[in-house]
Z-matrix of the N, CA and C atoms (Angstrom, degrees):
N
C 1 1.448
C 2 1.530 1 108.24
N 3 1.296 2 116.44 1 134.35
C 4 1.458 3 122.52 2 178.59
C 5 1.522 4 110.62 3 -76.16
N 6 1.312 5 114.78 4 158.79
C 7 1.454 6 120.50 5 177.95
C 8 1.523 7 110.42 6 -68.75
N 9 1.342 8 117.38 7 141.89
C 10 1.464 9 119.90 8 173.54
C 11 1.528 10 109.73 9 -63.76
N 12 1.302 11 115.83 10 150.41
C 13 1.463 12 121.56 11 -176.15
C 14 1.528 13 113.19 12 -92.72
N 15 1.330 14 117.39 13 7.20
C 16 1.464 15 123.29 14 176.23
C 17 1.522 16 107.35 15 -158.83
N 18 1.321 17 116.24 16 177.97
C 19 1.465 18 121.26 17 177.75
C 20 1.525 19 109.14 18 -128.96
N 21 1.327 20 117.12 19 159.94
C 22 1.461 21 118.99 20 174.08
C 23 1.529 22 111.73 21 -59.58
N 24 1.329 23 117.06 22 -31.39
C 25 1.467 24 120.48 23 176.26
C 26 1.516 25 111.53 24 -60.57
N 27 1.348 26 116.95 25 -38.79
C 28 1.468 27 120.62 26 176.72
C 29 1.517 28 110.70 27 -60.45
N 30 1.329 29 115.96 28 -43.41
C 31 1.464 30 120.75 29 -179.74
C 32 1.527 31 109.67 30 -64.82
N 33 1.330 32 116.77 31 -42.98
C 34 1.456 33 121.09 32 179.13
C 35 1.513 34 113.06 33 -62.04
N 36 1.321 35 117.11 34 -38.79
C 37 1.468 36 120.34 35 178.89
C 38 1.525 37 110.51 36 -69.09
N 39 1.324 38 116.98 37 -40.93
C 40 1.459 39 120.29 38 -177.31
C 41 1.526 40 113.36 39 -74.80
N 42 1.332 41 117.48 40 -27.53
C 43 1.460 42 120.90 41 -174.42
C 44 1.516 43 110.86 42 -111.08
N 45 1.311 44 115.73 43 -76.25
C 46 1.461 45 122.97 44 179.62
C 47 1.523 46 107.10 45 -167.79
N 48 1.342 47 117.60 46 162.81
C 49 1.475 48 118.12 47 177.08
C 50 1.533 49 110.29 48 -57.28
N 51 1.329 50 115.30 49 137.09
C 52 1.462 51 120.64 50 -176.58
C 53 1.523 52 110.61 51 -98.05
N 54 1.316 53 116.16 52 142.64
C 55 1.465 54 120.95 53 172.65
C 56 1.528 55 108.03 54 -71.07
N 57 1.325 56 117.28 55 168.33
C 58 1.471 57 119.45 56 -179.92
C 59 1.533 58 111.15 57 -62.90
N 60 1.325 59 117.40 58 -35.67
C 61 1.472 60 120.04 59 176.84
C 62 1.528 61 110.17 60 -66.70
N 63 1.324 62 117.05 61 -39.92
C 64 1.471 63 120.36 62 179.22
C 65 1.521 64 111.55 63 -68.48
N 66 1.334 65 117.71 64 -31.88
C 67 1.469 66 120.61 65 176.48
C 68 1.527 67 109.36 66 -63.01
N 69 1.324 68 116.90 67 -43.47
C 70 1.468 69 120.59 68 177.99
C 71 1.525 70 110.56 69 -62.76
N 72 1.325 71 116.60 70 -42.88
C 73 1.469 72 120.69 71 178.88
C 74 1.523 73 110.39 72 -64.84
N 75 1.333 74 116.51 73 -46.04
C 76 1.467 75 120.92 74 -179.67
C 77 1.527 76 110.85 75 -61.59
N 78 1.321 77 116.85 76 -38.94
C 79 1.473 78 120.76 77 178.91
C 80 1.528 79 110.66 78 -59.11
N 81 1.320 80 116.37 79 -46.01
C 82 1.468 81 119.93 80 178.73
C 83 1.526 82 110.78 81 -66.69
N 84 1.321 83 117.34 82 -46.16
C 85 1.473 84 120.22 83 179.59
C 86 1.527 85 111.32 84 -59.81
N 87 1.328 86 117.09 85 -38.36
C 88 1.475 87 120.25 86 179.10
C 89 1.526 88 109.97 87 -65.24
N 90 1.334 89 117.20 88 -43.14
C 91 1.475 90 119.77 89 176.77
C 92 1.520 91 110.95 90 -59.73
N 93 1.335 92 116.05 91 -45.72
C 94 1.466 93 120.18 92 -179.05
C 95 1.528 94 111.42 93 -66.37
N 96 1.322 95 116.89 94 -41.81
C 97 1.470 96 120.83 95 179.37
C 98 1.522 97 110.58 96 -65.41
N 99 1.328 98 117.08 97 -39.32
C 100 1.468 99 120.76 98 178.27
C 101 1.530 100 110.56 99 -63.18
N 102 1.339 101 116.05 100 -43.62
C 103 1.472 102 120.09 101 178.43
C 104 1.526 103 110.72 102 -65.46
N 105 1.331 104 117.23 103 -41.92
C 106 1.465 105 120.52 104 -179.83
C 107 1.529 106 111.00 105 -65.08
N 108 1.326 107 116.58 106 -39.97
C 109 1.464 108 119.51 107 178.90
C 110 1.522 109 110.76 108 -66.87
N 111 1.329 110 116.82 109 -41.02
C 112 1.470 111 119.92 110 178.20
C 113 1.527 112 111.54 111 -65.65
N 114 1.321 113 117.25 112 -34.17
C 115 1.464 114 119.87 113 177.85
C 116 1.527 115 110.45 114 -67.57
N 117 1.315 116 116.73 115 -39.57
C 118 1.473 117 121.07 116 -178.70
C 119 1.523 118 111.73 117 -79.30
N 120 1.333 119 116.87 118 -33.03
C 121 1.469 120 123.01 119 -178.27
C 122 1.527 121 108.72 120 -129.71
N 123 1.333 122 118.12 121 78.05
C 124 1.463 123 120.56 122 -173.52
C 125 1.531 124 114.35 123 -63.95
N 126 1.301 125 118.19 124 -10.70
C 127 1.457 126 123.22 125 -178.87
C 128 1.524 127 112.91 126 -88.22
N 129 1.312 128 119.52 127 -1.45
C 130 1.466 129 121.96 128 -174.03
C 131 1.526 130 111.95 129 -56.72
N 132 1.330 131 118.30 130 -51.80
C 133 1.466 132 120.26 131 -177.01
C 134 1.523 133 112.16 132 -64.45
N 135 1.328 134 117.24 133 -39.62
C 136 1.462 135 120.60 134 178.84
C 137 1.516 136 110.89 135 -62.92
N 138 1.335 137 116.21 136 -44.92
C 139 1.471 138 119.77 137 -179.44
C 140 1.523 139 111.90 138 -70.48
N 141 1.323 140 118.10 139 -31.95
C 142 1.466 141 119.86 140 174.35
C 143 1.528 142 109.67 141 -66.05
N 144 1.342 143 116.91 142 -42.97
C 145 1.465 144 121.79 143 -178.01
C 146 1.524 145 112.28 144 -65.74
N 147 1.350 146 116.95 145 -38.44
C 148 1.467 147 118.25 146 -177.93
C 149 1.529 148 112.73 147 -88.66
N 150 1.327 149 117.04 148 0.08
C 151 1.466 150 120.73 149 175.39
C 152 1.516 151 115.06 150 82.87
N 153 1.340 152 117.76 151 6.56
C 154 1.468 153 119.69 152 -178.72
C 155 1.527 154 112.87 153 -87.02
N 156 1.338 155 116.96 154 -2.07
C 157 1.460 156 121.70 155 177.39
C 158 1.523 157 108.13 156 -129.75
N 159 1.312 158 116.06 157 126.90
C 160 1.456 159 122.15 158 -178.18
C 161 1.530 160 109.65 159 -70.27
N 162 1.339 161 118.89 160 121.60
C 163 1.458 162 120.49 161 -179.90
C 164 1.535 163 112.69 162 -60.76
N 165 1.327 164 117.37 163 -26.65
C 166 1.465 165 119.80 164 177.82
C 167 1.525 166 111.47 165 -68.05
N 168 1.337 167 117.89 166 -32.02
C 169 1.468 168 120.24 167 175.42
C 170 1.523 169 110.76 168 -66.20
N 171 1.324 170 115.57 169 -41.56
C 172 1.466 171 119.91 170 178.93
C 173 1.528 172 109.67 171 -64.88
N 174 1.317 173 116.67 172 -43.43
C 175 1.461 174 120.74 173 177.18
C 176 1.524 175 110.68 174 -59.16
N 177 1.328 176 116.90 175 -43.69
C 178 1.461 177 121.22 176 179.96
C 179 1.529 178 110.76 177 -61.42
N 180 1.324 179 117.58 178 -42.71
C 181 1.469 180 121.39 179 -179.41
C 182 1.530 181 110.52 180 -67.19
N 183 1.327 182 117.64 181 -46.26
C 184 1.467 183 120.47 182 179.29
C 185 1.525 184 109.96 183 -61.53
N 186 1.312 185 117.02 184 -44.29
C 187 1.473 186 120.32 185 179.47
C 188 1.524 187 110.58 186 -61.51
N 189 1.326 188 117.36 187 -41.73
C 190 1.472 189 120.29 188 179.60
C 191 1.534 190 110.80 189 -63.21
N 192 1.331 191 116.81 190 -41.74
C 193 1.471 192 121.04 191 179.33
C 194 1.528 193 109.84 192 -63.02
N 195 1.317 194 116.75 193 -47.31
C 196 1.466 195 121.26 194 -177.84
C 197 1.520 196 111.02 195 -67.54
N 198 1.319 197 116.82 196 -44.16
C 199 1.466 198 119.45 197 -177.93
C 200 1.522 199 112.71 198 -67.11
N 201 1.326 200 117.79 199 -28.94
C 202 1.470 201 119.15 200 175.46
C 203 1.521 202 110.35 201 -57.20
N 204 1.327 203 116.05 202 -40.03
C 205 1.460 204 120.44 203 -178.55
C 206 1.528 205 111.27 204 -80.94
N 207 1.323 206 117.10 205 -42.06
C 208 1.464 207 119.21 206 -175.77
C 209 1.529 208 112.47 207 -70.69
N 210 1.312 209 117.39 208 -34.73
C 211 1.470 210 120.18 209 179.28
C 212 1.521 211 112.11 210 -74.08
N 213 1.314 212 115.92 211 -29.73
C 214 1.455 213 120.23 212 -174.64
C 215 1.530 214 108.50 213 -143.75
N 216 1.353 215 117.90 214 68.45
C 217 1.464 216 120.53 215 -172.70
C 218 1.527 217 114.40 216 -63.37
N 219 1.314 218 117.68 217 -25.40
C 220 1.460 219 120.36 218 -179.77
C 221 1.525 220 112.32 219 -92.42
N 222 1.328 221 116.61 220 1.83
C 223 1.463 222 123.25 221 -178.19
C 224 1.523 223 111.88 222 50.32
N 225 1.316 224 114.57 223 49.19
C 226 1.455 225 120.43 224 176.29
C 227 1.523 226 107.73 225 -73.25
N 228 1.318 227 116.67 226 128.44
C 229 1.464 228 120.33 227 -179.83
C 230 1.522 229 110.94 228 -79.57
N 231 1.327 230 116.54 229 -37.18
C 232 1.464 231 120.41 230 177.75
C 233 1.519 232 108.98 231 -157.45
N 234 1.308 233 114.47 232 158.93
C 235 1.460 234 120.24 233 -177.90
C 236 1.521 235 107.92 234 -144.91
N 237 1.324 236 116.47 235 137.06
C 238 1.457 237 121.57 236 176.61
C 239 1.522 238 107.97 237 -118.84
N 240 1.324 239 115.40 238 123.69
C 241 1.456 240 121.84 239 177.17
C 242 1.520 241 107.26 240 -128.17
N 243 1.302 242 115.65 241 107.43
C 244 1.468 243 119.42 242 -176.99
C 245 1.523 244 109.97 243 60.52
N 246 1.333 245 116.73 244 -129.39
C 247 1.459 246 119.26 245 -178.73
C 248 1.539 247 113.33 246 -84.09
N 249 1.327 248 117.80 247 0.99
C 250 1.463 249 121.07 248 -174.87
C 251 1.529 250 110.95 249 -104.95
N 252 1.299 251 114.90 250 137.96
C 253 1.465 252 121.18 251 176.02
C 254 1.524 253 108.31 252 -124.91
N 255 1.317 254 116.27 253 136.99
C 256 1.452 255 121.92 254 178.21
C 257 1.524 256 107.74 255 -125.15
N 258 1.326 257 116.61 256 132.10
C 259 1.457 258 122.25 257 174.50
C 260 1.521 259 107.09 258 -115.85
N 261 1.334 260 116.12 259 129.29
C 262 1.452 261 121.45 260 -177.98
C 263 1.524 262 109.21 261 -94.39
N 264 1.320 263 115.97 262 120.95
C 265 1.464 264 120.91 263 179.11
C 266 1.518 265 109.66 264 -66.97
N 267 1.307 266 116.22 265 137.61
C 268 1.451 267 121.38 266 175.38
C 269 1.514 268 114.96 267 79.32
N 270 1.319 269 118.04 268 2.31
C 271 1.465 270 119.55 269 178.80
C 272 1.514 271 108.85 270 -69.88
N 273 1.314 272 115.60 271 128.58
C 274 1.451 273 121.26 272 -177.36
C 275 1.517 274 108.03 273 -126.97
N 276 1.308 275 116.32 274 98.68
C 277 1.462 276 121.23 275 -175.28
C 278 1.527 277 112.23 276 -64.59
N 279 1.325 278 118.56 277 -18.60
C 280 1.460 279 120.40 278 -177.95
C 281 1.522 280 112.23 279 -79.58
N 282 1.330 281 118.54 280 -15.06
C 283 1.462 282 118.95 281 -175.30
C 284 1.523 283 112.77 282 -90.15
N 285 1.307 284 118.90 283 -7.10
C 286 1.460 285 121.42 284 176.95
C 287 1.508 286 112.43 285 89.90
N 288 1.296 287 116.17 286 148.21
C 289 1.463 288 121.10 287 -176.29
C 290 1.515 289 111.51 288 -69.27
N 291 1.309 290 115.20 289 139.81
C 292 1.450 291 121.70 290 172.98
C 293 1.509 292 115.78 291 67.09
N 294 1.313 293 118.41 292 20.24
C 295 1.459 294 120.14 293 -178.16
C 296 1.519 295 111.65 294 -90.84
N 297 1.312 296 114.84 295 140.93
C 298 1.455 297 122.29 296 172.97
C 299 1.519 298 106.42 297 -83.15
N 300 1.326 299 116.09 298 125.83
C 301 1.459 300 119.86 299 -177.74
C 302 1.527 301 109.35 300 -138.71
N 303 1.336 302 116.68 301 125.98
C 304 1.458 303 122.15 302 174.87
C 305 1.521 304 107.02 303 -90.15
N 306 1.320 305 116.49 304 115.96
C 307 1.459 306 121.04 305 -176.23
C 308 1.529 307 110.95 306 -90.17
N 309 1.323 308 115.50 307 167.54
C 310 1.462 309 120.49 308 174.53
C 311 1.526 310 110.50 309 -61.13
N 312 1.323 311 117.11 310 -34.65
C 313 1.471 312 121.11 311 177.58
C 314 1.526 313 110.39 312 -63.94
N 315 1.330 314 117.37 313 -39.50
C 316 1.466 315 121.18 314 177.79
C 317 1.525 316 110.39 315 -61.79
N 318 1.315 317 116.67 316 -47.56
C 319 1.467 318 121.17 317 179.61
C 320 1.526 319 110.20 318 -64.21
N 321 1.340 320 116.39 319 -42.40
C 322 1.461 321 120.53 320 179.17
C 323 1.517 322 112.44 321 -59.37
N 324 1.318 323 117.22 322 -33.89
C 325 1.468 324 120.89 323 177.92
C 326 1.525 325 110.54 324 -61.95
N 327 1.322 326 116.99 325 -36.06
C 328 1.469 327 121.22 326 -178.17
C 329 1.516 328 113.44 327 -85.15
N 330 1.322 329 116.79 328 -22.13
C 331 1.467 330 119.89 329 -176.79
C 332 1.523 331 112.42 330 -104.03
N 333 1.316 332 116.70 331 5.02
C 334 1.464 333 119.47 332 -178.16
C 335 1.514 334 111.82 333 71.54
N 336 1.332 335 116.54 334 26.29
C 337 1.458 336 121.00 335 178.61
C 338 1.512 337 113.99 336 90.85
N 339 1.342 338 116.75 337 -5.66
C 340 1.465 339 119.64 338 178.44
C 341 1.518 340 108.98 339 -81.39
N 342 1.321 341 117.72 340 146.66
C 343 1.466 342 119.02 341 -179.77
C 344 1.524 343 111.21 342 -63.44
N 345 1.320 344 116.07 343 154.47
C 346 1.457 345 122.97 344 177.48
C 347 1.526 346 107.93 345 -80.80
N 348 1.294 347 117.21 346 92.60
C 349 1.457 348 121.43 347 -176.02
C 350 1.516 349 110.73 348 -81.14
N 351 1.321 350 116.26 349 143.12
C 352 1.461 351 121.77 350 -178.89
C 353 1.528 352 112.52 351 -87.99
N 354 1.299 353 118.34 352 -18.20
C 355 1.457 354 120.82 353 -178.92
C 356 1.511 355 110.51 354 -138.94
N 357 1.328 356 117.39 355 174.36
C 358 1.458 357 119.81 356 -179.99
C 359 1.521 358 111.03 357 -68.15
N 360 1.318 359 115.37 358 161.37
C 361 1.462 360 120.59 359 178.51
C 362 1.520 361 108.64 360 -59.51
N 363 1.316 362 116.34 361 135.33
C 364 1.451 363 120.83 362 178.49
C 365 1.522 364 113.51 363 95.01
N 366 1.308 365 117.70 364 0.35
C 367 1.459 366 120.66 365 178.88
C 368 1.518 367 109.77 366 -70.08
N 369 1.319 368 115.07 367 133.02
C 370 1.457 369 120.74 368 179.08
C 371 1.519 370 107.78 369 -118.26
N 372 1.320 371 116.52 370 132.55
C 373 1.456 372 121.37 371 177.96
C 374 1.525 373 108.26 372 -82.83
N 375 1.331 374 116.89 373 116.47
C 376 1.455 375 121.45 374 -177.65
C 377 1.526 376 112.27 375 -99.99
N 378 1.326 377 116.23 376 11.31
C 379 1.458 378 120.00 377 178.59
C 380 1.522 379 109.14 378 -67.64
N 381 1.324 380 116.57 379 151.10
C 382 1.466 381 119.27 380 178.97
C 383 1.520 382 111.28 381 -60.46
N 384 1.300 383 115.69 382 147.79
C 385 1.453 384 122.25 383 177.69
C 386 1.514 385 108.79 384 -70.35
N 387 1.321 386 116.47 385 139.23
C 388 1.454 387 120.48 386 177.95
C 389 1.517 388 109.51 387 -125.85
N 390 1.304 389 116.18 388 169.29
C 391 1.458 390 120.10 389 179.41
C 392 1.527 391 111.58 390 -63.99
N 393 1.354 392 118.19 391 -22.40
C 394 1.469 393 120.78 392 177.11
C 395 1.522 394 111.08 393 -64.82
N 396 1.343 395 117.30 394 -27.47
C 397 1.455 396 120.84 395 -176.60
C 398 1.530 397 112.08 396 -78.81
N 399 1.313 398 117.33 397 -11.99
C 400 1.459 399 121.83 398 -176.63
C 401 1.534 400 108.77 399 -76.23
N 402 1.324 401 117.97 400 133.38
C 403 1.463 402 119.22 401 176.28
C 404 1.515 403 110.50 402 -66.38
N 405 1.312 404 115.66 403 151.30
C 406 1.456 405 121.05 404 177.99
C 407 1.525 406 109.42 405 -69.90
N 408 1.282 407 116.05 406 131.20
C 409 1.460 408 121.38 407 178.16
C 410 1.514 409 108.03 408 -113.65
N 411 1.302 410 115.72 409 135.48
C 412 1.469 411 117.10 410 179.14
C 413 1.502 412 110.09 411 -115.12
């Protein structure tokens, strides 16, 4: 198992002091977020090791992923209580409650806004064309 890319203490400093139950939850979310980020950006550890990626950027991305879930675990898009209405930015009801999700914005933060490419520049996919590759026509 790889090392987590943040600590519950980091989350507590950025958000608020965590209860002991929240520390346990944050620990698991950090492990899951670290694994999800490594799956989406397999070069993270290599770039951290060679110094070409700022560890503070990685910490910021992991914290953002974890805090999205911890601040709004049910992914409520909006809530009305009496005369007050609250809308939660970034709430995505289609992704399911309490899910760790690495967004394109998270990846863009680590790549300087460049897309997360799966192969070197100039790679051409020579696989046969399938009906999945056809754009949807209405």
